[in-house]
KERO-954710 format. One record per residue (C-alpha): residue in three letters; x, y, z. Coordinates in steps of 0.02 Angstrom, whole numbers, plus 32768, in hexadecimal, padded with zeros to 4 digits. Layout:
+------+------+------+------+
| rest |    u |    v |    w |
+------+------+------+------+
|  Ala |    X |    Y |    Z |
...
+------+------+------+------+
END
This chain:
+------+------+------+------+
| rest |    u |    v |    w |
+------+------+------+------+
|  Unk | 3C7F | 57E1 | 4D5C |
|  Unk | 3C13 | 5764 | 4CFD |
|  Unk | 3C5C | 5738 | 4C51 |
|  Unk | 3BC8 | 5786 | 4BF7 |
|  Unk | 3BEF | 582E | 4C47 |
|  Unk | 3CA7 | 5820 | 4C17 |
|  Unk | 3C77 | 57FA | 4B63 |
|  Unk | 3C03 | 588F | 4B63 |
|  Unk | 3C8D | 5901 | 4BA4 |
|  Unk | 3CF7 | 58C7 | 4B0F |
|  Unk | 3C66 | 58E5 | 4A95 |
|  Unk | 3C5E | 582A | 4A71 |
|  Unk | 3BA2 | 5831 | 4A77 |
|  Unk | 3B78 | 578A | 4A26 |
|  Unk | 3BE8 | 572E | 4AA1 |
|  Unk | 3B97 | 578D | 4B31 |
|  Unk | 3AEA | 575F | 4AF2 |
|  Unk | 3B1C | 56A8 | 4AE4 |
|  Unk | 3B54 | 56AA | 4B9A |
|  Unk | 3AB5 | 56FF | 4BD3 |
|  Unk | 3A4D | 5684 | 4B6D |
|  Unk | 3AA1 | 55F4 | 4BC7 |
|  Unk | 3A8B | 5647 | 4C70 |
|  Unk | 39D1 | 5660 | 4C4D |
|  Unk | 39C1 | 55AB | 4C17 |
|  Unk | 3A0D | 5576 | 4CBE |
|  Unk | 39AD | 55F5 | 4D28 |
|  Unk | 3917 | 5640 | 4CCB |
|  Unk | 38E1 | 56A2 | 4D65 |
|  Unk | 397C | 5710 | 4D75 |
|  Unk | 3942 | 57C0 | 4D4F |
|  Unk | 39F3 | 5805 | 4D4A |
|  Unk | 3A24 | 5793 | 4CBA |
|  Unk | 3990 | 57D0 | 4C52 |
|  Unk | 39C1 | 5882 | 4C7F |
|  Unk | 3A75 | 5865 | 4C4B |
|  Unk | 3A46 | 5810 | 4BA7 |
|  Unk | 39CC | 589E | 4B85 |
|  Unk | 3A5A | 591B | 4B99 |
|  Unk | 3AC3 | 58BD | 4B1A |
|  Unk | 3A31 | 58B5 | 4AA0 |
|  Unk | 3A15 | 596E | 4AB8 |
|  Unk | 3ACD | 598E | 4A94 |
|  Unk | 3AB2 | 5930 | 49F1 |
|  Unk | 3A1A | 599F | 49CD |
|  Unk | 39A8 | 5906 | 49D7 |
|  Unk | 392A | 5968 | 4A3C |
|  Unk | 3893 | 58F5 | 4A29 |
|  Unk | 38F5 | 5861 | 4A6E |
|  Unk | 393F | 58CF | 4AF5 |
|  Unk | 3891 | 5909 | 4B29 |
|  Unk | 385A | 5853 | 4B34 |
|  Unk | 38EB | 582D | 4BA9 |
|  Unk | 38D1 | 58C7 | 4C14 |
|  Unk | 3818 | 589D | 4C20 |
|  Unk | 3842 | 57ED | 4C5A |
|  Unk | 38B8 | 5834 | 4CDD |
|  Unk | 382B | 58A5 | 4D1A |
|  Unk | 37AF | 5813 | 4D1F |
|  Unk | 382A | 57B3 | 4D8B |
|  Unk | 3854 | 584B | 4DF7 |
|  Unk | 37CC | 58D0 | 4DEE |
|  Unk | 3834 | 5943 | 4E5E |
|  Unk | 38CA | 5942 | 4DE6 |
|  Unk | 38DB | 59FE | 4DCA |
|  Unk | 3973 | 59ED | 4D5A |
|  Unk | 3916 | 5978 | 4CE4 |
|  Unk | 388D | 59F9 | 4CCE |
|  Unk | 3910 | 5A7D | 4CAA |
|  Unk | 396B | 5A1B | 4C23 |
|  Unk | 38C8 | 59E0 | 4BD6 |
|  Unk | 3898 | 5A97 | 4BD0 |
|  Unk | 3937 | 5AB9 | 4B6E |
|  Unk | 390D | 5A2F | 4AF2 |
|  Unk | 3860 | 5A7A | 4AD9 |
|  Unk | 38AF | 5B25 | 4AC5 |
|  Unk | 3927 | 5AE1 | 4A40 |
|  Unk | 3890 | 5A9E | 49E1 |
|  Unk | 3837 | 5B46 | 49EC |
|  Unk | 37B2 | 5B02 | 4A62 |
|  Unk | 37BC | 5B97 | 4AD6 |
|  Unk | 371C | 5B79 | 4B3A |
|  Unk | 3754 | 5ACA | 4B6A |
|  Unk | 3801 | 5B0B | 4B93 |
|  Unk | 37B8 | 5B93 | 4C03 |
|  Unk | 374D | 5B12 | 4C5D |
|  Unk | 37E5 | 5AA6 | 4C7F |
|  Unk | 3850 | 5B37 | 4CBA |
|  Unk | 37C3 | 5B6C | 4D2D |
|  Unk | 37B5 | 5ABD | 4D76 |
|  Unk | 3871 | 5AB4 | 4D8D |
|  Unk | 386D | 5B5A | 4DEB |
|  Unk | 37DB | 5B20 | 4E58 |
|  Unk | 383C | 5A84 | 4E87 |
|  Unk | 38E4 | 5ADB | 4E9B |
|  Unk | 38CE | 5B97 | 4EB5 |
|  Unk | 3989 | 5BB6 | 4EAD |
|  Unk | 399A | 5B6C | 4DFD |
|  Unk | 39F0 | 5BFD | 4DA6 |
|  Unk | 39F6 | 5BA0 | 4D00 |
|  Unk | 3939 | 5B91 | 4CF8 |
|  Unk | 3924 | 5C4C | 4D18 |
|  Unk | 39AA | 5C77 | 4C96 |
|  Unk | 395D | 5C06 | 4C12 |
|  Unk | 38AF | 5C48 | 4C35 |
|  Unk | 38F0 | 5CF8 | 4C13 |
|  Unk | 3935 | 5CBD | 4B6B |
|  Unk | 3888 | 5C82 | 4B3A |
|  Unk | 3837 | 5D26 | 4B6D |
|  Unk | 38B7 | 5D84 | 4B04 |
|  Unk | 38A0 | 5D0D | 4A72 |
|  Unk | 37E3 | 5D1F | 4A76 |
|  Unk | 37F4 | 5DDC | 4A73 |
|  Unk | 385A | 5DD1 | 49D3 |
|  Unk | 37DD | 5D5C | 4981 |
|  Unk | 3746 | 5DCA | 49A4 |
+------+------+------+------+
END
């Protein structure tokens, strides 16, 4: 397991981010590292930064269904439901068996019903 992941598992988010920063400096075209750093930023509720990282992962790997799904969650956490729905839909198109994307999409539909 890469050190950044181990730090994240121990909730040592700043150490994890420092490792991911260094990894990105060494290999700025590694979509997985942006994805991983985005997950840590999301865990810290730094959703705008997380969205930036997930977006970069998607630019590097447009078929990265999981990156769409977690970016959708970050949008959901910010209350940007339309963007979240778009990302969950794209994740499902790329990976039709992505149960998490379906589950999260249902949360948005339920949330929108309460708002209206």
